[in-house]
N, C-alpha and C positions, 0 to 999 in steps of 0.2 A: 157586319163587323161590330163586336160589342163596344159599349161605351169603356171598359177597362182596356180593350184593345187598343181603341183608337187612342186614349189618352196615354198609352204607353208608346206608339208608334210617335206621335205627336212630341212628346217629352225626348223620346231617342233624337228625333231630328232637329228640335231645338237645340239639344246639348251638343250635338256633333256640327251643328252651324248650318244645316241642310235648310231649316226656317230659321228667320233672323229673330234674335232675341230683343232686339228693340222695337216699340210700335211702329207702325206705317206712318209714312208722310200723308197718304190719302188712302180712303176707303170709299166704295160705292157699290150700291148695287146695281146689277146690271143684269139684261137679258142672257140667259145661260147660253154659252158658246160650244158646249160639247167638249170643253177641255178637261183635262184631268186635274183633280183637285190636289193641290200642293201639299195637303194635310193626309188624307186617307189614300191616295194615288187611285181611286175611282172616277172614271167618267163622270161629268157633272150633266146629268141627264134631268134635271129640275127645271122648273121655268126660270129661275133667278139664280144668280151667282153672286159671290163677293170679288170685287175687281180690286185688288190691294196693290198700291205702289210702295214698296218697303224700303226701309232705310238703307237697304243694301243696293239699291238701284234697280232692282229687278221687280217685274210685275208678277203678281201671281193670282190664279183664280181659287177660289173655295167653296165647297157647299156652304151655305148659311151655319148650319149646326156645327161642321168642322171649324169654322172661321172662331165661334164662340170658343170652343174648347181650345184652341191656339191662344186666345187672349188670355182664357183663364190659366192654363198650363204656362204660359209665359209669366204671369204674375206668381204663380206656385214658386217657379224656378229663381224668380228675382228676390222673394222673400227669403228661399233657402240660401241664395249667396250672401243676403244681406246679415244672415244670422250667424255666419260663421264657415268655416272650412268644411267639405264634405262634398262638394259640388265644384267642378271645375268645367266650365265652358271651353270646347276647341275654338281657338281665334279662327276668323275667317274675315 
């Protein structure tokens, strides 16, 4: 998956509420459990993954690079919403 496709997928998931728009309560690196990445939906087959306890109460697993993109895209959307109309997130 290209970087552009990954960013588009993550941005969509943030906008529709599939990924939380607020920063998580906790994050930690952990040995990979072969779960699917909450961002890209691919199986995590690396040695490490990010375990995230989200503000919505759900635990999610991410590839480390995918989680970095989630954090960056969350900030992009936060800034866009703060500057005016044009972005509207679905409430969940």
